[in-house]
C-alpha positions in Angstrom: 172.1 116.9 77.7 169.0 114.9 76.9 165.6 116.5 76.2 162.7 114.9 77.8 159.6 114.4 75.5 156.1 113.3 76.2 155.3 109.8 74.9 152.2 109.8 72.7 151.0 106.7 74.3 151.2 108.3 77.8 149.3 111.3 76.5 146.5 109.0 75.0 146.3 107.0 78.3 145.8 110.3 80.1 143.1 111.5 77.8 141.3 108.3 78.0 141.6 108.1 81.8 140.2 111.7 82.0 137.3 110.8 79.8 136.6 107.7 81.8 136.7 109.7 85.0 134.3 112.4 83.6 131.9 109.8 82.4 131.9 108.0 85.8 131.3 111.4 87.6 128.5 112.1 85.2 127.0 108.7 85.8 127.3 109.0 89.5 125.7 112.5 89.3 122.8 111.2 87.3 122.3 108.2 89.6 122.3 110.5 92.7 119.7 112.7 91.0 117.7 109.6 90.1 117.9 108.3 93.6 116.7 111.6 95.2 113.8 111.9 93.0 112.0 108.8 94.2 109.0 107.9 96.3 109.7 109.2 100.0 107.8 109.1 103.3 107.2 112.3 105.2 106.9 112.2 109.0 105.2 115.0 110.8 107.6 116.0 113.6 106.5 115.3 117.2 103.8 112.8 115.9 103.7 109.3 114.5 101.7 110.4 111.5 103.4 109.9 108.1 102.4 110.0 104.4 104.0 108.9 101.2 104.8 111.3 98.3 105.1 110.1 94.7 107.5 111.6 92.2 105.8 113.0 89.1 108.4 113.7 86.4 107.5 117.0 84.7 106.9 117.6 81.0 106.6 120.8 78.9 105.1 123.6 81.1 104.8 121.3 84.1 107.9 121.1 86.2 108.7 117.9 88.3 107.0 117.6 91.7 106.0 115.1 94.3 102.3 114.5 94.9 100.7 112.9 98.0 99.7 109.4 97.1 96.2 109.9 98.4 93.9 112.6 99.8 95.2 114.3 103.1 93.6 112.3 105.9 92.0 113.4 109.2 95.1 111.9 110.9 97.3 114.3 109.1 95.0 117.5 109.0 93.8 117.2 112.8 97.3 117.9 113.9 96.8 121.3 112.4 93.1 121.8 112.9 93.1 120.8 116.7 95.8 122.6 118.7 95.4 120.2 121.5 96.8 117.4 119.3 99.7 119.3 117.9 102.5 118.7 120.5 104.9 121.5 119.1 104.7 125.2 119.8 102.5 127.0 117.1 104.9 128.5 114.6 105.0 132.1 113.8 102.5 133.3 111.2 100.1 130.3 111.8 96.5 130.6 112.8 93.9 127.9 113.3 90.1 127.4 113.3 88.2 127.4 116.5 87.2 123.9 117.4 84.0 123.0 115.2 80.8 122.6 117.1 79.4 120.1 114.6 80.6 116.8 113.0 81.5 117.9 109.5 82.1 114.2 108.6 78.4 113.5 109.1 79.2 110.2 110.5 81.0 109.0 107.5 84.3 108.4 109.2 87.3 110.2 110.8 89.8 107.8 112.3 91.4 105.0 110.0 92.4 106.8 106.9 89.4 108.7 105.9 90.0 111.9 103.9 89.8 115.3 105.7 86.8 117.2 104.6 84.8 120.3 104.8 87.7 122.8 104.8 87.9 126.0 102.7 90.8 126.4 100.5 92.1 129.0 102.9 92.2 126.3 105.7 94.0 123.8 103.2 96.6 126.3 102.4 97.2 127.3 106.0 97.6 123.5 106.6 100.3 123.6 104.0 102.0 126.5 105.6 101.9 124.8 109.0 103.4 121.6 107.5 106.2 123.7 105.9 107.0 125.3 109.3 106.9 121.9 111.0 109.1 120.0 108.4 111.1 122.6 106.7 109.8 121.3 103.3 107.8 123.6 101.1 104.3 122.1 100.5 101.3 123.5 98.7 98.2 122.7 96.8 98.6 121.6 93.1 97.8 123.9 90.3 95.1 122.6 88.1 97.6 121.7 85.4 99.7 119.7 87.9 96.6 117.9 89.1 95.5 117.1 85.5 98.9 115.8 84.5 99.2 113.7 87.6 95.8 112.3 87.2 96.0 111.4 83.7 99.5 109.6 84.2 100.6 109.8 80.6 97.2 108.9 79.0 95.1 111.1 76.7 91.8 109.1 76.9 88.7 110.5 78.7 89.5 108.5 81.8 93.2 107.5 82.9 92.3 103.9 82.3 90.5 104.1 78.9 87.9 105.8 76.8 84.8 104.6 78.7 83.7 104.6 82.5 83.3 100.7 82.6 86.3 100.4 84.9 85.5 103.4 87.1 84.2 101.4 90.1 87.7 99.9 90.4 89.3 103.3 90.7 87.0 105.8 92.2 84.0 106.3 94.6 81.2 107.9 92.9 77.4 107.9 92.9 77.1 104.4 91.5 79.3 102.7 94.0 79.8 104.9 97.1 76.6 104.4 99.1 76.4 108.2 99.3 79.5 108.5 101.5 83.2 109.0 101.2 85.6 106.1 102.0 89.0 105.5 103.6 91.8 106.2 101.1 93.6 103.5 99.2 90.7 101.0 99.0 90.7 101.0 95.2 93.3 100.8 92.5 95.7 103.6 91.9 96.4 105.1 88.6 99.5 104.2 86.5 101.8 106.5 88.5 100.7 105.2 91.8 98.2 107.9 92.9 95.0 106.7 94.7 91.6 108.2 94.8 92.4 110.9 92.1 88.8 110.2 90.9 85.9 110.5 93.2 85.8 110.1 97.1 86.2 114.0 97.8 86.8 116.6 95.2 90.1 118.3 95.7 91.2 122.0 96.0 93.7 123.4 93.5 95.5 126.7 93.6 93.6 128.1 90.6 90.5 130.3 90.0 88.2 129.8 87.0 89.5 133.2 85.7 93.3 133.9 86.1 94.1 136.8 88.4 90.6 136.5 90.3 89.8 134.9 93.6 86.5 133.4 92.9 85.2 130.9 92.0 88.1 128.5 92.8 88.7 125.2 90.9 88.3 121.7 92.4 89.2 118.5 90.6 88.4 114.8 90.7 84.7 114.7 91.4 83.3 113.2 94.6 81.4 110.3 96.1 78.0 111.8 95.0 78.9 112.6 91.4 78.0 110.9 88.2 80.8 109.3 86.2 81.2 112.1 83.8 82.3 114.4 86.8 85.1 112.2 87.5 86.9 112.7 84.1 90.2 114.6 84.6 88.9 117.3 82.3 86.0 118.1 84.5 85.9 120.9 87.0 84.0 121.8 90.1 83.7 125.4 91.0 83.6 126.7 94.5 80.2 128.0 95.7 79.5 130.6 98.3 76.5 128.9 99.6 78.9 126.2 101.2 79.7 128.9 103.8 76.1 129.9 104.4 75.5 127.6 107.3 78.1 128.1 110.1 77.3 127.2 113.7 80.7 128.6 114.8 81.0 131.5 117.2 82.8 133.6 116.0 81.8 132.7 112.5 84.5 130.8 110.6 83.8 131.2 106.9 87.5 131.3 106.3 88.0 127.9 107.7 85.2 125.3 107.3 82.7 124.8 104.6 79.3 123.0 104.8 80.6 120.7 102.1 81.5 117.1 103.3 82.5 116.2 99.6 85.4 118.7 99.6 89.1 117.7 100.5 92.7 118.1 99.2 96.0 116.6 98.6 99.4 118.2 98.7 102.3 118.7 96.4 106.1 119.3 96.9 107.8 121.1 94.0 111.3 119.7 93.2 112.5 123.3 93.0 112.1 124.5 96.5 111.8 128.2 97.2 114.0 130.0 99.8 112.4 131.2 103.1 111.5 134.6 101.7 109.9 133.3 98.6 108.0 130.7 100.5 106.5 133.4 102.9 105.6 135.5 99.9 103.8 132.6 98.2 101.7 131.7 101.3 100.9 135.5 101.8 99.6 135.5 98.2 97.0 132.8 98.9 96.1 133.5 102.6 
């Protein structure tokens, strides 16, 4: 009777084959992850409106997320704001402003890629919730830390393009080049990560308040078309002002929706770590 023994050479081949297979699986897994965290285009269902989201790889306390490549435009926002233009049923838990009686754009532009403006943070957040219900993707406003990180694009200088404001007219609309009006998005250069109009044009709502745990005043970033260059530095803040809601021609009054502030807008982010449905509802309820 002959005993069967394992060949050391066969064992070595098995080990090497296993290692190669594991390495290949790890490579494919990493490749798949890399491929999923790339620029993507979001279409709003039952419309022809779409927008681009830019991947922002996290660092330190900031987790990875996508950010809209430009300020949210009227073409996007009007589908929420004007129920007659939204061809789907109103999702549960979504309310809308009554149609405005005045032109909040002040004639500066609405169709053709102009930034949506004159909404309260409440309205911007309700838009995010509406978009979540429409797409199944959790969207929200950025935190101040996320906004700063994305705007700086890996730099530490006073401006994302350098220490001085000399090149600012190439990147942002502000008092010196705007002709006292906002402009269509993507007319100037993007920052190093492909984000347009982070500086100037319209100031952008964030999730945060000046003092953590409070609801007023709220923080806006980026400066706007009527600001001096210093207000467009990533470190600069604009704090919300109650007088923006003092003039309201709406009946019933709509202080929760519209502001007397054509220099105010927003852009959205999509966290890589998406919450489940219950957590998403809890989040929106916290800010609405």
